[in-house]
Legacy VTK file of the C-alpha trace (Angstrom):
# vtk DataFile Version 3.0
C-alpha trace
ASCII
DATASET POLYDATA
POINTS 98 float
10.278 -25.984 31.260
11.203 -22.248 30.894
13.653 -23.185 27.940
10.896 -24.830 26.147
8.419 -21.727 26.669
10.986 -19.298 25.961
11.375 -19.894 21.909
7.491 -19.605 21.727
7.461 -16.488 23.457
9.840 -14.877 21.286
7.950 -15.977 17.996
4.920 -14.138 19.708
6.840 -11.034 20.228
8.277 -10.840 16.679
5.056 -11.647 15.176
3.624 -8.619 17.060
6.547 -6.451 16.155
5.692 -3.427 13.833
8.221 -2.129 11.540
7.848 1.620 11.277
10.192 4.219 9.187
10.271 8.093 9.232
8.938 9.834 6.351
9.275 13.830 5.728
6.658 14.853 3.225
7.520 18.514 1.872
4.356 20.348 0.427
4.534 24.479 -0.384
2.098 24.571 2.622
4.750 23.028 4.939
6.504 19.732 5.793
5.266 16.597 7.759
7.666 14.190 9.517
6.075 11.142 11.002
6.356 7.679 11.706
4.542 5.064 9.287
4.091 1.472 9.329
5.775 0.011 6.349
2.599 -1.940 5.372
0.688 1.479 5.219
-0.384 2.459 1.673
1.032 5.738 0.218
-2.416 7.203 -0.052
-2.871 7.008 3.679
0.384 8.887 3.982
-0.938 11.674 1.398
-4.323 11.576 3.356
-2.353 12.189 6.654
-0.433 15.141 5.200
-3.376 16.863 3.875
-5.239 16.594 7.293
-2.229 17.774 9.377
-1.637 20.949 6.911
-5.234 21.302 6.388
-5.035 21.164 2.639
-8.263 20.494 0.608
-6.744 19.330 -2.799
-8.990 20.143 -5.754
-6.459 18.856 -8.311
-4.362 15.747 -9.030
-1.355 15.689 -6.500
1.810 13.795 -7.109
3.895 11.948 -4.467
7.684 11.941 -5.346
10.668 10.433 -4.121
13.670 12.462 -5.820
12.784 12.361 -9.512
10.432 9.244 -9.215
6.648 9.381 -9.116
5.167 7.187 -6.655
2.302 5.317 -8.349
-0.070 3.914 -7.761
-0.548 5.214 -4.377
-2.373 1.959 -3.319
0.999 0.403 -2.843
2.620 -0.022 0.553
5.637 1.870 1.799
7.487 -1.140 1.814
6.492 -2.046 -2.200
7.764 1.425 -2.862
11.135 0.505 -1.165
11.202 3.971 0.699
14.120 3.868 3.320
14.004 5.427 6.515
13.961 9.186 6.751
13.307 9.518 3.215
12.181 13.115 1.923
9.248 13.037 -0.179
7.529 15.679 -2.183
3.897 16.100 -2.524
2.568 18.858 -4.996
-0.057 19.519 -7.711
0.511 17.541 -10.819
2.478 19.691 -13.393
1.153 19.924 -16.747
-2.191 19.263 -15.701
-5.051 20.847 -17.621
-5.723 21.762 -20.876
LINES 1 99
98 0 1 2 3 4 5 6 7 8 9 10 11 12 13 14 15 16 17 18 19 20 21 22 23 24 25 26 27 28 29 30 31 32 33 34 35 36 37 38 39 40 41 42 43 44 45 46 47 48 49 50 51 52 53 54 55 56 57 58 59 60 61 62 63 64 65 66 67 68 69 70 71 72 73 74 75 76 77 78 79 80 81 82 83 84 85 86 87 88 89 90 91 92 93 94 95 96 97
């Protein structure tokens, strides 16, 4: 009996497994390093950083990985193909205004 039950208990565990990665987000106000579920949206990461650093954005900000602007922020961390320990930059969009 235990052999029959064992595989089903394994599948329950794997279904509950949450994949998290560490992201480092750098701003001019400070750096936030935290673990995120790969199914979280990039907008949630940005909001977390704003909250942690007490930033009240009054302009459009960009999240970058290297030279790449991560857009749209509605995509998940997984969809953005961010690796564990990725170092991101969050800053007001350059060239805004007129």
